[in-house]
C-alpha distance (Angstrom), angle and dihedral (degrees) to the residues before:
residue distance angle dihedral
X1 . . .
X2 3.80 . .
X3 3.86 107.9 .
X4 3.79 127.0 -171.8
X5 3.85 117.5 -160.5
X6 3.81 102.2 -161.4
X7 3.76 99.2 -178.3
X8 3.82 140.0 42.3
X9 3.84 107.4 -70.2
X10 3.72 131.0 167.0
X11 3.81 110.8 -86.2
X12 3.79 90.9 -124.4
X13 3.84 89.3 77.3
X14 3.76 93.9 55.3
X15 3.73 93.7 45.8
X16 3.83 93.5 48.5
X17 3.86 91.9 47.6
X18 3.78 92.2 48.8
X19 3.77 91.2 47.9
X20 3.75 89.4 56.6
X21 3.78 89.0 54.1
X22 3.86 104.4 -100.6
X23 3.77 124.0 137.3
X24 3.76 107.4 -120.1
X25 3.78 125.8 -165.3
X26 3.79 122.2 -171.4
X27 3.84 127.8 -155.4
X28 3.76 105.8 160.0
X29 3.87 94.4 176.3
X30 3.84 95.3 51.0
X31 3.85 118.6 141.9
X32 3.75 127.0 -164.2
X33 3.78 90.2 -95.5
X34 3.85 89.3 52.1
X35 3.71 90.9 51.7
X36 3.76 91.9 56.2
X37 3.79 89.5 57.7
X38 3.82 98.6 44.9
X39 3.80 105.3 32.7
X40 3.88 93.3 90.3
X41 3.86 110.0 115.8
X42 3.86 92.9 8.2
X43 3.81 113.9 130.6
X44 3.79 99.2 179.9
X45 3.79 125.2 34.6
X46 3.85 121.4 -167.1
X47 3.77 120.6 -164.5
X48 3.82 140.2 165.3
X49 3.83 108.8 -176.0
X50 3.82 101.2 -12.2
X51 3.85 109.4 113.7
X52 3.70 115.8 -118.2
X53 3.78 103.9 -157.2
X54 3.85 132.1 -168.4
X55 3.81 87.9 -104.2
X56 3.74 91.1 57.3
X57 3.78 93.1 48.9
X58 3.80 92.9 47.2
X59 3.79 93.8 50.7
X60 3.83 91.9 50.5
X61 3.78 110.5 101.1
X62 3.87 100.2 -171.4
X63 3.78 105.0 18.6
X64 3.82 113.0 135.1
X65 3.84 103.6 157.1
X66 3.74 137.6 34.8
X67 3.81 115.1 -168.5
X68 3.78 119.8 -162.4
X69 3.80 107.6 -152.0
X70 3.84 92.4 -139.9
X71 3.76 139.8 26.8
X72 3.76 108.6 -79.4
X73 3.86 119.8 70.4
X74 3.82 98.8 -169.6
X75 3.81 91.6 119.1
X76 3.84 90.7 60.8
X77 3.78 124.7 75.2
X78 3.81 94.2 -127.7
X79 3.85 94.0 175.2
X80 3.78 91.8 56.9
X81 3.81 90.9 45.4
X82 3.79 90.5 52.0
X83 3.77 92.3 51.2
X84 3.77 91.2 51.0
X85 3.84 93.6 46.3
X86 3.77 95.1 -113.8
X87 3.82 117.5 146.4
X88 3.83 116.4 -127.1
X89 3.86 113.6 -160.6
X90 3.76 129.8 176.5
X91 3.76 136.1 -161.9
X92 3.80 106.4 -126.1
X93 3.76 126.2 -177.0
X94 3.83 99.4 14.3
X95 3.81 92.2 105.3
X96 3.86 95.8 39.5
X97 3.80 94.6 108.0
X98 3.79 94.0 49.6
X99 3.84 94.0 49.4
X100 3.85 90.6 45.7
X101 3.80 89.5 51.9
X102 3.78 92.4 51.4
X103 3.81 90.3 47.1
X104 3.79 89.7 62.1
X105 3.84 92.7 40.4
X106 3.84 87.5 59.5
X107 3.77 94.0 43.2
X108 3.85 93.9 50.3
X109 3.77 91.4 42.5
X110 3.83 88.7 57.4
X111 3.76 95.4 44.1
X112 3.82 96.3 44.9
X113 3.86 95.4 35.6
X114 3.86 88.6 -126.1
X115 3.82 96.3 162.3
X116 3.76 95.4 50.8
X117 3.78 92.6 43.0
X118 3.80 91.9 50.0
X119 3.84 91.1 49.7
X120 3.82 90.9 50.6
X121 3.81 92.4 48.8
X122 3.77 91.1 52.7
X123 3.77 88.5 53.4
X124 3.84 90.5 49.5
X125 3.80 94.9 -108.7
X126 3.77 117.7 143.6
X127 3.85 112.0 -161.6
X128 3.77 107.3 157.8
X129 3.83 92.7 154.9
X130 3.86 93.3 59.9
X131 3.79 95.6 42.3
X132 3.79 96.3 45.9
X133 3.82 90.6 67.0
X134 3.89 96.5 89.5
X135 3.73 117.1 141.4
X136 3.79 99.0 -147.3
X137 3.85 128.4 -135.1
X138 3.91 104.1 -124.7
X139 3.84 111.0 115.2
X140 3.86 94.2 17.6
X141 3.69 127.0 117.4
X142 3.84 125.4 -111.9
X143 3.74 119.5 -163.0
X144 3.77 113.8 -154.8
X145 3.79 118.0 -153.5
X146 3.81 104.0 -156.2
X147 3.80 121.3 25.0
X148 3.74 99.2 -153.4
X149 3.73 126.2 123.9
X150 3.81 93.4 -63.4
X151 3.83 95.4 40.9
X152 3.81 90.5 51.8
X153 3.81 91.1 47.5
X154 3.80 88.3 53.1
X155 3.79 90.1 49.2
X156 3.79 92.4 53.1
X157 3.78 91.9 52.8
X158 3.82 92.0 43.4
X159 3.79 88.9 59.4
X160 3.81 89.5 54.6
X161 3.83 88.9 54.7
X162 3.75 90.8 53.0
X163 3.78 96.6 -107.3
X164 3.73 125.2 144.5
X165 3.87 111.1 -126.1
X166 3.75 129.0 -145.1
X167 3.81 130.3 177.9
X168 3.79 136.9 173.5
X169 3.77 122.7 -87.9
X170 3.79 110.6 -118.0
X171 3.82 136.6 177.1
X172 3.74 122.0 -125.3
X173 3.76 100.7 35.7
X174 3.79 114.4 148.4
X175 3.87 118.1 -106.7
X176 3.85 88.4 -114.9
X177 3.84 91.1 56.5
X178 3.92 91.8 45.1
X179 3.77 89.2 52.4
X180 3.76 93.2 49.4
X181 3.81 89.8 49.9
X182 3.78 90.0 54.6
X183 3.83 94.1 44.0
X184 3.84 91.8 52.3
X185 3.74 91.0 44.7
X186 3.72 101.7 -122.6
X187 3.76 115.8 172.3
X188 3.79 113.4 -141.7
X189 3.78 128.2 -140.1
X190 3.84 129.2 -161.1
X191 3.83 97.5 -124.0
X192 3.77 144.8 17.4
X193 3.82 86.8 -114.3
X194 3.77 92.0 60.0
X195 3.84 91.5 44.1
X196 3.80 96.2 54.3
X197 3.84 93.9 40.6
X198 3.79 89.3 59.5
X199 3.78 97.9 41.5
X200 3.79 132.1 94.3
X201 3.78 89.5 -172.4
X202 3.80 125.5 30.7
X203 3.80 118.8 -164.7
X204 3.77 122.3 -169.1
X205 3.84 120.5 -144.4
X206 3.87 108.3 155.4
X207 3.81 128.5 126.6
X208 3.74 119.0 -104.3
X209 3.78 113.4 -107.1
X210 3.82 140.9 121.1
X211 3.75 91.8 -74.2
X212 3.82 95.8 54.0
X213 3.85 101.4 41.5
X214 3.84 104.6 117.2
X215 3.86 91.2 0.3
X216 3.82 88.7 146.1
X217 3.71 96.7 54.3
X218 3.84 131.1 157.6
X219 3.80 94.1 -85.2
X220 3.84 90.7 55.6
X221 3.77 93.5 41.2
X222 3.80 90.5 55.8
X223 3.81 88.5 58.5
X224 3.81 89.3 62.2
X225 3.79 119.7 105.7
X226 3.74 116.4 -104.3
X227 3.81 108.3 -91.4
X228 3.81 93.2 17.2
X229 3.79 120.0 154.7
X230 3.82 120.6 -128.0
X231 3.86 119.1 -158.9
X232 3.84 119.0 -169.7
X233 3.75 119.4 -178.7
X234 3.85 96.1 150.9
X235 3.81 113.9 72.4
X236 3.81 131.9 -34.2
X237 3.79 93.3 -129.0
X238 3.77 92.4 63.9
X239 3.85 89.8 73.1
X240 3.80 124.6 60.4
X241 3.79 97.4 -125.7
X242 3.79 99.4 -163.2
X243 3.80 90.5 48.3
X244 3.81 91.2 49.9
X245 3.79 91.1 50.9
X246 3.88 87.7 52.2
X247 3.78 95.6 50.2
X248 3.76 93.2 44.7
X249 3.80 90.5 55.5
X250 3.82 93.6 44.0
X251 3.79 103.4 39.7
X252 3.76 109.6 21.8
X253 3.77 95.7 -108.3
X254 3.77 115.2 162.1
X255 3.85 129.8 -156.4
X256 3.73 139.5 -153.1
X257 3.82 108.6 -161.7
X258 3.75 132.8 -176.7
X259 3.80 93.0 170.8
X260 3.74 137.2 50.1
X261 3.77 139.5 -177.7
X262 3.85 113.2 -98.3
X263 3.74 96.9 17.0
X264 3.82 116.1 -176.4
X265 3.82 112.9 -89.2
X266 3.82 93.7 -136.1
X267 3.83 126.4 64.0
X268 3.79 91.0 -121.5
X269 3.81 117.8 44.1
X270 3.72 142.2 95.8
X271 3.80 129.1 -81.8
X272 3.75 130.4 -148.8
X273 3.77 107.1 -159.5
X274 3.84 128.9 145.9
X275 3.82 88.9 -160.1
X276 3.87 96.2 49.7
X277 3.83 90.2 51.5
X278 3.78 94.6 44.3
X279 3.86 113.5 121.9
X280 3.81 91.9 -132.4
X281 3.80 91.2 57.7
X282 3.75 129.7 85.6
X283 3.79 105.7 -165.0
X284 3.79 140.8 -173.8
X285 3.76 133.9 -167.2
X286 3.84 102.8 -99.1
X287 3.80 88.8 -82.9
X288 3.82 100.2 137.0
X289 3.82 93.7 122.9
X290 3.78 95.9 32.0
X291 3.76 104.9 110.5
X292 3.77 127.5 113.1
X293 3.85 90.3 -119.0
X294 3.77 91.1 52.7
X295 3.78 92.9 45.5
X296 3.75 93.1 54.7
X297 3.84 91.1 44.8
X298 3.81 90.9 51.2
X299 3.84 90.7 47.5
X300 3.81 89.7 53.6
X301 3.79 88.4 48.7
X302 3.84 90.6 52.9
X303 3.82 90.3 53.0
X304 3.79 91.6 47.8
X305 3.84 90.4 50.7
X306 3.82 91.6 52.2
X307 3.76 94.1 45.1
X308 3.80 92.6 49.4
X309 3.78 90.4 50.2
X310 3.82 88.4 52.2
X311 3.82 88.2 53.2
X312 3.75 92.8 53.0
X313 3.77 98.3 -109.4
X314 3.91 108.3 91.2
X315 3.83 111.1 -148.6
X316 3.76 116.6 -131.0
X317 3.75 93.5 -1.6
X318 3.84 107.1 179.3
X319 3.83 99.9 -169.0
X320 3.74 104.0 42.5
X321 3.85 113.4 107.7
X322 3.77 113.1 -119.9
X323 3.81 121.5 -108.7
X324 3.79 114.3 -101.3
X325 3.77 98.6 50.8
X326 3.80 95.0 107.3
X327 3.83 119.8 102.1
X328 3.83 93.6 -130.9
X329 3.73 140.0 22.0
X330 3.77 125.7 -142.1
X331 3.80 116.7 -163.9
X332 3.78 118.5 -169.1
X333 3.82 125.2 -174.0
X334 3.81 109.1 -158.1
X335 3.76 147.2 160.2
X336 3.78 113.2 -93.9
X337 3.78 94.9 -108.7
X338 3.77 134.2 137.9
X339 3.81 113.7 -93.0
X340 3.77 100.4 16.1
X341 3.77 95.2 110.6
X342 3.81 90.6 42.7
X343 3.85 88.3 57.4
X344 3.82 91.5 47.6
X345 3.83 93.1 50.2
X346 3.79 91.6 46.6
X347 3.83 89.6 53.7
X348 3.80 91.5 49.4
X349 3.81 90.2 48.9
X350 3.77 90.4 51.3
X351 3.82 88.1 52.3
X352 3.82 88.8 54.1
X353 3.83 91.5 -115.9
X354 3.78 115.4 149.6
X355 3.86 112.5 -142.2
X356 3.87 110.3 -137.3
X357 3.76 102.8 166.0
X358 3.84 131.8 15.8
X359 3.76 134.3 -180.0
X360 3.80 124.8 179.2
X361 3.81 118.7 -170.4
X362 3.83 124.6 -170.9
X363 3.80 120.1 -146.9
X364 3.75 124.3 -131.1
X365 3.79 111.4 -78.2
X366 3.81 88.0 35.6
X367 3.81 94.8 -115.6
X368 3.82 100.1 114.5
X369 3.74 138.5 22.7
X370 3.83 141.2 -179.8
X371 3.76 124.2 -131.2
X372 3.86 119.1 -156.0
X373 3.78 111.1 -163.1
X374 3.77 126.7 -177.8
X375 3.76 113.9 -154.6
X376 3.81 137.8 -179.6
X377 3.79 118.4 -132.7
X378 3.74 138.2 54.0
X379 3.85 114.2 -63.0
X380 3.75 106.2 -118.1
X381 3.77 123.8 -135.9
X382 3.73 111.9 -95.3
X383 3.81 96.2 30.9
X384 3.77 91.7 112.4
X385 3.83 91.5 54.3
X386 3.81 91.4 48.7
X387 3.75 94.5 49.7
X388 3.87 96.4 44.4
X389 3.79 88.7 51.1
X390 3.75 94.5 60.0
X391 3.76 117.7 107.9
X392 3.87 115.0 -92.8
X393 3.86 93.4 9.3
X394 3.80 110.2 135.3
X395 3.76 102.6 -178.2
X396 3.82 142.8 -7.2
X397 3.79 131.8 -154.7
X398 3.83 124.3 -178.0
X399 3.80 125.6 -163.7
X400 3.84 123.6 -172.9
X401 3.75 99.3 -154.6
X402 3.79 91.6 -163.8
X403 3.78 89.2 67.8
X404 3.85 95.0 51.9
């Protein structure tokens, strides 16, 4: 396949993909406008921060997969990709350790006044009395907003520092995540308001989407304890910046921030931000995932995503509808012969049943197989008889899921 890597990515990804036999092009400084000009003939696009707009996707003539070399996909027009039948996959969890490490770097820098102390030392100022007044974090409570891979990695490290960890109760978590929450010993609260009211430190690790924009607003910030510390390594837009400035000035809240609203688009630029320059903020340059270890892990994840796509089962695909959403299921046992499935699909088409999901598994010996097909639409009378009458069909079962 022809693959375009449109952002800086560890060289191990390019080498591995070329070794497999793919044609890899690299354009680490590509902008959205550049992509519109060079996307022709590209089957797989890999990006980190470069925006993939609807215009880019519509211009592409062969594009089948966009891989975000990271967790969030807010720089990709996922809706447009879905409408065009283009898979969008991400690489979650590979940078969790790096972001968790920076979380504690920011927290300790605030508590121990590392930044101010280092600046004074470089000026030749010795002020041990002032900088020996740290409070310490052992025995305090950290509330983690977002118990995904990064949030859980932060929780594990928090336990090593002697912190109590709380998170928010949430429906729909996988059994594996629930088990990890129990193993770490995270106490769950019923609401964000309860979480922040009980926390000395609040660390934000949620994805950026319409539901999380302004999640940490003035109302929530006013539930913080006086003197609490806010850490944000997710996205700047999740925190209401003017509200944070207000509560920092009024209630002694401090913040460790790796992300800001309206960050510069280029890696080397200038930033005008009242929040970034505030004396109660220790900031970094959106570098949470920027370690050599994380870069290599993300590169491995990109290769895994492309290989899984090649094998027909895209890994961490964010825009593929889950199985089980059809209104009916048709299951056909059949001999493993050429044309059997074509006959089945033609029969379903004639019955005005739209196929949404299909899985065909061959048994050992490769003499028989079973096709499980999810369809949308009412199953008509007589469909069973039509299917069972097809050549090489061994058995048919029909399930109207609306009646279950």
